[in-house]
Each structure stands twice: as C-alpha cells, then as structure tokens.
Biopython code that builds the backbone (N, CA, C, O; Angstrom):
import numpy as np
from Bio.PDB.StructureBuilder import StructureBuilder

atoms = [
    (1, "UNK", "N", (0.847, -1.182, 0.000)),
    (1, "UNK", "CA", (0.000, 0.000, 0.000)),
    (1, "UNK", "C", (0.883, 1.232, 0.000)),
    (1, "UNK", "O", (1.692, 1.425, 0.907)),
    (2, "UNK", "N", (0.727, 2.058, -1.010)),
    (2, "UNK", "CA", (1.512, 3.277, -1.100)),
    (2, "UNK", "C", (0.767, 4.446, -0.484)),
    (2, "UNK", "O", (-0.312, 4.293, 0.089)),
    (3, "UNK", "N", (1.359, 5.592, -0.615)),
    (3, "UNK", "CA", (0.727, 6.806, -0.116)),
    (3, "UNK", "C", (-0.560, 7.041, -0.897)),
    (3, "UNK", "O", (-0.547, 6.986, -2.127)),
    (4, "UNK", "N", (-1.681, 7.305, -0.202)),
    (4, "UNK", "CA", (-2.941, 7.520, -0.906)),
    (4, "UNK", "C", (-2.874, 8.754, -1.807)),
    (4, "UNK", "O", (-2.361, 9.801, -1.412)),
    (5, "UNK", "N", (-3.389, 8.613, -2.992)),
    (5, "UNK", "CA", (-3.405, 9.713, -3.948)),
    (5, "UNK", "C", (-4.832, 10.231, -4.084)),
    (5, "UNK", "O", (-5.795, 9.465, -4.032)),
    (6, "UNK", "N", (-4.948, 11.528, -4.256)),
    (6, "UNK", "CA", (-6.256, 12.165, -4.382)),
    (6, "UNK", "C", (-6.956, 11.698, -5.651)),
    (6, "UNK", "O", (-8.183, 11.600, -5.677)),
    (7, "UNK", "N", (-6.201, 11.412, -6.691)),
    (7, "UNK", "CA", (-6.796, 10.989, -7.960)),
    (7, "UNK", "C", (-7.470, 9.623, -7.846)),
    (7, "UNK", "O", (-8.321, 9.286, -8.669)),
    (8, "UNK", "N", (-7.100, 8.830, -6.833)),
    (8, "UNK", "CA", (-7.709, 7.521, -6.641)),
    (8, "UNK", "C", (-9.152, 7.619, -6.153)),
    (8, "UNK", "O", (-9.949, 6.713, -6.395)),
    (9, "UNK", "N", (-9.490, 8.696, -5.477)),
    (9, "UNK", "CA", (-10.815, 8.806, -4.860)),
    (9, "UNK", "C", (-11.704, 9.848, -5.507)),
    (9, "UNK", "O", (-12.865, 9.986, -5.121)),
    (10, "UNK", "N", (-11.198, 10.578, -6.470)),
    (10, "UNK", "CA", (-11.945, 11.705, -7.023)),
    (10, "UNK", "C", (-13.215, 11.272, -7.761)),
    (10, "UNK", "O", (-14.144, 12.068, -7.897)),
    (11, "UNK", "N", (-13.269, 10.036, -8.235)),
    (11, "UNK", "CA", (-14.424, 9.579, -9.002)),
    (11, "UNK", "C", (-15.518, 8.947, -8.135)),
    (11, "UNK", "O", (-16.525, 8.483, -8.670)),
    (12, "UNK", "N", (-15.345, 8.920, -6.826)),
    (12, "UNK", "CA", (-16.331, 8.309, -5.941)),
    (12, "UNK", "C", (-17.570, 9.196, -5.792)),
    (12, "UNK", "O", (-17.489, 10.420, -5.896)),
    (13, "UNK", "N", (-18.707, 8.561, -5.549)),
    (13, "UNK", "CA", (-19.934, 9.316, -5.282)),
    (13, "UNK", "C", (-19.944, 9.733, -3.816)),
    (13, "UNK", "O", (-19.101, 9.293, -3.035)),
    (14, "UNK", "N", (-20.896, 10.578, -3.444)),
    (14, "UNK", "CA", (-20.934, 11.067, -2.061)),
    (14, "UNK", "C", (-21.221, 9.944, -1.072)),
    (14, "UNK", "O", (-20.685, 9.951, 0.036)),
    (15, "UNK", "N", (-22.058, 8.978, -1.451)),
    (15, "UNK", "CA", (-22.326, 7.869, -0.536)),
    (15, "UNK", "C", (-21.101, 6.974, -0.379)),
    (15, "UNK", "O", (-20.823, 6.491, 0.719)),
    (16, "UNK", "N", (-20.373, 6.754, -1.458)),
    (16, "UNK", "CA", (-19.146, 5.960, -1.375)),
    (16, "UNK", "C", (-18.098, 6.678, -0.533)),
    (16, "UNK", "O", (-17.354, 6.044, 0.215)),
    (17, "UNK", "N", (-18.043, 7.997, -0.657)),
    (17, "UNK", "CA", (-17.100, 8.779, 0.151)),
    (17, "UNK", "C", (-17.459, 8.663, 1.627)),
    (17, "UNK", "O", (-16.581, 8.484, 2.471)),
    (18, "UNK", "N", (-18.750, 8.767, 1.936)),
    (18, "UNK", "CA", (-19.188, 8.658, 3.330)),
    (18, "UNK", "C", (-18.830, 7.293, 3.917)),
    (18, "UNK", "O", (-18.363, 7.203, 5.052)),
    (19, "UNK", "N", (-19.049, 6.240, 3.142)),
    (19, "UNK", "CA", (-18.700, 4.895, 3.603)),
    (19, "UNK", "C", (-17.194, 4.766, 3.799)),
    (19, "UNK", "O", (-16.746, 4.154, 4.768)),
    (20, "UNK", "N", (-16.415, 5.334, 2.895)),
    (20, "UNK", "CA", (-14.955, 5.271, 3.000)),
    (20, "UNK", "C", (-14.461, 6.052, 4.218)),
    (20, "UNK", "O", (-13.494, 5.653, 4.867)),
    (21, "UNK", "N", (-15.127, 7.163, 4.525)),
    (21, "UNK", "CA", (-14.758, 7.948, 5.716)),
    (21, "UNK", "C", (-14.972, 7.114, 6.970)),
    (21, "UNK", "O", (-14.115, 7.080, 7.853)),
    (22, "UNK", "N", (-16.117, 6.441, 7.046)),
    (22, "UNK", "CA", (-16.404, 5.612, 8.218)),
    (22, "UNK", "C", (-15.397, 4.473, 8.338)),
    (22, "UNK", "O", (-14.902, 4.191, 9.429)),
    (23, "UNK", "N", (-15.095, 3.820, 7.219)),
    (23, "UNK", "CA", (-14.119, 2.726, 7.234)),
    (23, "UNK", "C", (-12.736, 3.213, 7.661)),
    (23, "UNK", "O", (-12.049, 2.553, 8.441)),
    (24, "UNK", "N", (-12.337, 4.366, 7.148)),
    (24, "UNK", "CA", (-11.020, 4.912, 7.470)),
    (24, "UNK", "C", (-10.945, 5.321, 8.932)),
    (24, "UNK", "O", (-9.920, 5.113, 9.581)),
    (25, "UNK", "N", (-12.035, 5.910, 9.464)),
    (25, "UNK", "CA", (-12.053, 6.278, 10.877)),
    (25, "UNK", "C", (-11.943, 5.033, 11.757)),
    (25, "UNK", "O", (-11.241, 5.043, 12.768)),
    (26, "UNK", "N", (-12.636, 3.968, 11.372)),
    (26, "UNK", "CA", (-12.543, 2.715, 12.130)),
    (26, "UNK", "C", (-11.133, 2.133, 12.058)),
    (26, "UNK", "O", (-10.608, 1.638, 13.055)),
    (27, "UNK", "N", (-10.531, 2.195, 10.889)),
    (27, "UNK", "CA", (-9.165, 1.698, 10.719)),
    (27, "UNK", "C", (-8.194, 2.522, 11.570)),
    (27, "UNK", "O", (-7.302, 1.965, 12.209)),
    (28, "UNK", "N", (-8.364, 3.824, 11.581)),
    (28, "UNK", "CA", (-7.499, 4.695, 12.371)),
    (28, "UNK", "C", (-7.663, 4.411, 13.863)),
    (28, "UNK", "O", (-6.682, 4.387, 14.607)),
    (29, "UNK", "N", (-8.903, 4.197, 14.295)),
    (29, "UNK", "CA", (-9.150, 3.852, 15.692)),
    (29, "UNK", "C", (-8.434, 2.551, 16.052)),
    (29, "UNK", "O", (-7.797, 2.447, 17.100)),
    (30, "UNK", "N", (-8.548, 1.573, 15.173)),
    (30, "UNK", "CA", (-7.909, 0.284, 15.408)),
    (30, "UNK", "C", (-6.390, 0.430, 15.505)),
    (30, "UNK", "O", (-5.755, -0.169, 16.374)),
    (31, "UNK", "N", (-5.824, 1.219, 14.618)),
    (31, "UNK", "CA", (-4.372, 1.422, 14.641)),
    (31, "UNK", "C", (-3.933, 2.138, 15.913)),
    (31, "UNK", "O", (-2.913, 1.790, 16.509)),
    (32, "UNK", "N", (-4.704, 3.137, 16.324)),
    (32, "UNK", "CA", (-4.360, 3.852, 17.563)),
    (32, "UNK", "C", (-4.495, 2.937, 18.776)),
    (32, "UNK", "O", (-3.707, 3.016, 19.718)),
    (33, "UNK", "N", (-5.495, 2.074, 18.740)),
    (33, "UNK", "CA", (-5.678, 1.123, 19.827)),
    (33, "UNK", "C", (-4.507, 0.153, 19.891)),
    (33, "UNK", "O", (-4.011, -0.160, 20.973)),
    (34, "UNK", "N", (-4.069, -0.320, 18.736)),
    (34, "UNK", "CA", (-2.906, -1.211, 18.695)),
    (34, "UNK", "C", (-1.670, -0.513, 19.254)),
    (34, "UNK", "O", (-0.871, -1.119, 19.968)),
    (35, "UNK", "N", (-1.524, 0.776, 18.918)),
    (35, "UNK", "CA", (-0.369, 1.531, 19.417)),
    (35, "UNK", "C", (-0.433, 1.660, 20.937)),
    (35, "UNK", "O", (0.574, 1.489, 21.625)),
    (36, "UNK", "N", (-1.621, 1.962, 21.454)),
    (36, "UNK", "CA", (-1.776, 2.157, 22.895)),
    (36, "UNK", "C", (-1.558, 0.865, 23.676)),
    (36, "UNK", "O", (-1.062, 0.900, 24.802)),
    (37, "UNK", "N", (-1.923, -0.269, 23.090)),
    (37, "UNK", "CA", (-1.764, -1.553, 23.770)),
    (37, "UNK", "C", (-0.464, -2.260, 23.403)),
    (37, "UNK", "O", (-0.248, -3.418, 23.759)),
    (38, "UNK", "N", (0.387, -1.549, 22.690)),
    (38, "UNK", "CA", (1.717, -2.038, 22.310)),
    (38, "UNK", "C", (1.676, -3.328, 21.491)),
    (38, "UNK", "O", (2.534, -4.199, 21.636)),
    (39, "UNK", "N", (0.669, -3.434, 20.634)),
    (39, "UNK", "CA", (0.620, -4.550, 19.703)),
    (39, "UNK", "C", (1.459, -4.191, 18.489)),
    (39, "UNK", "O", (1.795, -3.026, 18.277)),
    (40, "UNK", "N", (1.788, -5.179, 17.709)),
    (40, "UNK", "CA", (2.595, -4.901, 16.520)),
    (40, "UNK", "C", (1.727, -4.293, 15.419)),
    (40, "UNK", "O", (0.621, -4.761, 15.150)),
    (41, "UNK", "N", (2.241, -3.266, 14.803)),
    (41, "UNK", "CA", (1.583, -2.601, 13.686)),
    (41, "UNK", "C", (2.645, -1.812, 12.945)),
    (41, "UNK", "O", (3.756, -1.619, 13.439)),
    (42, "UNK", "N", (2.291, -1.364, 11.762)),
    (42, "UNK", "CA", (3.219, -0.573, 10.966)),
    (42, "UNK", "C", (2.899, 0.908, 11.202)),
    (42, "UNK", "O", (1.813, 1.364, 10.845)),
    (43, "UNK", "N", (3.819, 1.655, 11.793)),
    (43, "UNK", "CA", (3.547, 3.039, 12.168)),
    (43, "UNK", "C", (3.138, 3.941, 11.004)),
    (43, "UNK", "O", (2.376, 4.889, 11.193)),
    (44, "UNK", "N", (3.638, 3.653, 9.807)),
    (44, "UNK", "CA", (3.297, 4.506, 8.679)),
    (44, "UNK", "C", (1.818, 4.386, 8.305)),
    (44, "UNK", "O", (1.276, 5.273, 7.646)),
    (45, "UNK", "N", (1.161, 3.298, 8.718)),
    (45, "UNK", "CA", (-0.252, 3.127, 8.402)),
    (45, "UNK", "C", (-1.115, 4.184, 9.080)),
    (45, "UNK", "O", (-2.152, 4.571, 8.541)),
    (46, "UNK", "N", (-0.702, 4.658, 10.257)),
    (46, "UNK", "CA", (-1.439, 5.733, 10.925)),
    (46, "UNK", "C", (-1.376, 7.000, 10.074)),
    (46, "UNK", "O", (-2.389, 7.671, 9.876)),
    (47, "UNK", "N", (-0.199, 7.319, 9.580)),
    (47, "UNK", "CA", (-0.027, 8.500, 8.735)),
    (47, "UNK", "C", (-0.856, 8.378, 7.465)),
    (47, "UNK", "O", (-1.517, 9.333, 7.057)),
    (48, "UNK", "N", (-0.824, 7.214, 6.846)),
    (48, "UNK", "CA", (-1.593, 7.007, 5.617)),
    (48, "UNK", "C", (-3.095, 7.106, 5.870)),
    (48, "UNK", "O", (-3.826, 7.675, 5.058)),
    (49, "UNK", "N", (-3.556, 6.556, 6.989)),
    (49, "UNK", "CA", (-4.987, 6.604, 7.315)),
    (49, "UNK", "C", (-5.433, 8.044, 7.582)),
    (49, "UNK", "O", (-6.509, 8.460, 7.152)),
    (50, "UNK", "N", (-4.593, 8.797, 8.297)),
    (50, "UNK", "CA", (-4.926, 10.196, 8.566)),
    (50, "UNK", "C", (-4.973, 11.004, 7.279)),
    (50, "UNK", "O", (-5.840, 11.859, 7.099)),
    (51, "UNK", "N", (-4.039, 10.724, 6.393)),
    (51, "UNK", "CA", (-3.997, 11.442, 5.124)),
    (51, "UNK", "C", (-5.214, 11.097, 4.269)),
    (51, "UNK", "O", (-5.835, 11.982, 3.680)),
    (52, "UNK", "N", (-5.552, 9.818, 4.201)),
    (52, "UNK", "CA", (-6.713, 9.389, 3.414)),
    (52, "UNK", "C", (-7.999, 9.995, 3.983)),
    (52, "UNK", "O", (-8.876, 10.413, 3.229)),
    (53, "UNK", "N", (-8.108, 10.040, 5.310)),
    (53, "UNK", "CA", (-9.279, 10.624, 5.944)),
    (53, "UNK", "C", (-9.404, 12.101, 5.587)),
    (53, "UNK", "O", (-10.500, 12.576, 5.291)),
    (54, "UNK", "N", (-8.306, 12.818, 5.614)),
    (54, "UNK", "CA", (-8.316, 14.234, 5.251)),
    (54, "UNK", "C", (-8.714, 14.417, 3.787)),
    (54, "UNK", "O", (-9.485, 15.318, 3.458)),
    (55, "UNK", "N", (-8.189, 13.564, 2.916)),
    (55, "UNK", "CA", (-8.528, 13.649, 1.499)),
    (55, "UNK", "C", (-10.014, 13.378, 1.270)),
    (55, "UNK", "O", (-10.666, 14.082, 0.498)),
    (56, "UNK", "N", (-10.543, 12.364, 1.937)),
    (56, "UNK", "CA", (-11.957, 12.027, 1.775)),
    (56, "UNK", "C", (-12.863, 13.151, 2.273)),
    (56, "UNK", "O", (-13.857, 13.492, 1.631)),
    (57, "UNK", "N", (-12.510, 13.717, 3.418)),
    (57, "UNK", "CA", (-13.325, 14.807, 3.960)),
    (57, "UNK", "C", (-13.259, 16.043, 3.076)),
    (57, "UNK", "O", (-14.259, 16.740, 2.905)),
    (58, "UNK", "N", (-12.097, 16.315, 2.518)),
    (58, "UNK", "CA", (-11.951, 17.445, 1.605)),
    (58, "UNK", "C", (-12.796, 17.225, 0.354)),
    (58, "UNK", "O", (-13.509, 18.127, -0.086)),
    (59, "UNK", "N", (-12.717, 16.042, -0.210)),
    (59, "UNK", "CA", (-13.490, 15.730, -1.414)),
    (59, "UNK", "C", (-14.988, 15.804, -1.146)),
    (59, "UNK", "O", (-15.746, 16.292, -1.985)),
    (60, "UNK", "N", (-15.416, 15.324, 0.012)),
    (60, "UNK", "CA", (-16.832, 15.390, 0.364)),
    (60, "UNK", "C", (-17.289, 16.842, 0.470)),
    (60, "UNK", "O", (-18.370, 17.187, -0.006)),
    (61, "UNK", "N", (-16.487, 17.682, 1.082)),
    (61, "UNK", "CA", (-16.817, 19.098, 1.205)),
    (61, "UNK", "C", (-16.928, 19.758, -0.164)),
    (61, "UNK", "O", (-17.851, 20.534, -0.407)),
    (62, "UNK", "N", (-15.999, 19.456, -1.050)),
    (62, "UNK", "CA", (-16.013, 20.031, -2.399)),
    (62, "UNK", "C", (-17.259, 19.591, -3.157)),
    (62, "UNK", "O", (-17.921, 20.407, -3.797)),
    (63, "UNK", "N", (-17.577, 18.301, -3.084)),
    (63, "UNK", "CA", (-18.752, 17.794, -3.803)),
    (63, "UNK", "C", (-20.041, 18.386, -3.245)),
    (63, "UNK", "O", (-20.955, 18.704, -4.006)),
    (64, "UNK", "N", (-20.125, 18.537, -1.928)),
    (64, "UNK", "CA", (-21.326, 19.122, -1.339)),
    (64, "UNK", "C", (-21.471, 20.591, -1.711)),
    (64, "UNK", "O", (-22.586, 21.067, -1.928)),
    (65, "UNK", "N", (-20.370, 21.308, -1.785)),
    (65, "UNK", "CA", (-20.426, 22.710, -2.213)),
    (65, "UNK", "C", (-20.871, 22.812, -3.668)),
    (65, "UNK", "O", (-21.635, 23.710, -4.022)),
    (66, "UNK", "N", (-20.395, 21.891, -4.514)),
    (66, "UNK", "CA", (-20.812, 21.888, -5.920)),
    (66, "UNK", "C", (-22.315, 21.636, -6.033)),
    (66, "UNK", "O", (-23.004, 22.292, -6.813)),
    (67, "UNK", "N", (-22.817, 20.681, -5.248)),
    (67, "UNK", "CA", (-24.252, 20.389, -5.275)),
    (67, "UNK", "C", (-25.064, 21.582, -4.790)),
    (67, "UNK", "O", (-26.114, 21.897, -5.349)),
    (68, "UNK", "N", (-24.572, 22.239, -3.751)),
    (68, "UNK", "CA", (-25.255, 23.416, -3.219)),
    (68, "UNK", "C", (-25.274, 24.542, -4.244)),
    (68, "UNK", "O", (-26.281, 25.233, -4.397)),
    (69, "UNK", "N", (-24.163, 24.724, -4.942)),
    (69, "UNK", "CA", (-24.083, 25.768, -5.968)),
    (69, "UNK", "C", (-25.031, 25.458, -7.118)),
    (69, "UNK", "O", (-25.677, 26.364, -7.644)),
    (70, "UNK", "N", (-25.123, 24.187, -7.517)),
    (70, "UNK", "CA", (-26.038, 23.798, -8.592)),
    (70, "UNK", "C", (-27.484, 24.068, -8.203)),
    (70, "UNK", "O", (-28.280, 24.518, -9.028)),
    (71, "UNK", "N", (-27.826, 23.791, -6.941)),
    (71, "UNK", "CA", (-29.185, 24.048, -6.472)),
    (71, "UNK", "C", (-29.486, 25.540, -6.500)),
    (71, "UNK", "O", (-30.583, 25.941, -6.887)),
    (72, "UNK", "N", (-28.531, 26.359, -6.096)),
    (72, "UNK", "CA", (-28.736, 27.809, -6.129)),
    (72, "UNK", "C", (-28.919, 28.307, -7.548)),
    (72, "UNK", "O", (-29.749, 29.179, -7.803)),
    (73, "UNK", "N", (-28.139, 27.750, -8.482)),
    (73, "UNK", "CA", (-28.250, 28.152, -9.876)),
    (73, "UNK", "C", (-29.618, 27.787, -10.448)),
    (73, "UNK", "O", (-30.208, 28.563, -11.199)),
    (74, "UNK", "N", (-30.119, 26.602, -10.090)),
    (74, "UNK", "CA", (-31.425, 26.168, -10.569)),
    (74, "UNK", "C", (-32.534, 27.057, -10.001)),
    (74, "UNK", "O", (-33.475, 27.414, -10.710)),
    (75, "UNK", "N", (-32.419, 27.402, -8.746)),
    (75, "UNK", "CA", (-33.436, 28.236, -8.102)),
    (75, "UNK", "C", (-33.427, 29.657, -8.632)),
    (75, "UNK", "O", (-34.479, 30.293, -8.701)),
    (76, "UNK", "N", (-32.266, 30.168, -9.005)),
    (76, "UNK", "CA", (-32.158, 31.535, -9.511)),
    (76, "UNK", "C", (-32.651, 31.661, -10.944)),
    (76, "UNK", "O", (-33.019, 32.758, -11.364)),
    (77, "UNK", "N", (-32.670, 30.598, -11.688)),
    (77, "UNK", "CA", (-33.102, 30.648, -13.103)),
    (77, "UNK", "C", (-34.518, 30.295, -13.261)),
    (77, "UNK", "O", (-35.032, 30.289, -14.379)),
]
sb = StructureBuilder()
sb.init_structure("model")
sb.init_model(0)
sb.init_chain("A")
sb.init_seg("    ")
for serial, (resi, resn, name, xyz) in enumerate(atoms, 1):
    if name == "N":
        sb.init_residue(resn, " ", resi, " ")
    sb.init_atom(name, np.array(xyz, "f"), 0.0, 1.0, " ", f" {name:<3s}", serial, name[0])
structure = sb.get_structure()
C-alpha cells in the first residue's frame, strides 16, 4: 500500500465517500488502539490513514459545495 493519492478517490460518489470515511475512521481507531496496547503494527499506516481521511473529507466538502451551488443556480433561473 503506497501513499494515498487524491486521484484515486476523485471519481467516488458522495455515498461511497461517506462509507470510506467511516471505514477509514474505524481503521485509524484500530491502529491507535494497537499503538496504545503495544501490539505490533506498521507506524506509517497511521499517517496514511490520517492522510486518506483528510482527502476524503476534503473531497466530500467540495462535492457538497458543488451540489449546493447547482441548487442555487437552478433556483435563480
């Protein structure tokens, strides 16, 4: 697993993004729990999960703003 790229997730729908956010948050929780209980894990996975979560949330915000703008345009015309 390499560093998550924004281009990998840009084609997802809003529901897929929401599901991916939940999965990533659960994965991050699991990794933090492993760290706290001193279980074996790969430390870079925490960084990758945090980065992917930030990318997903950013993409969701952008898509929601686009939808909101489209609704305003339809209402104004």
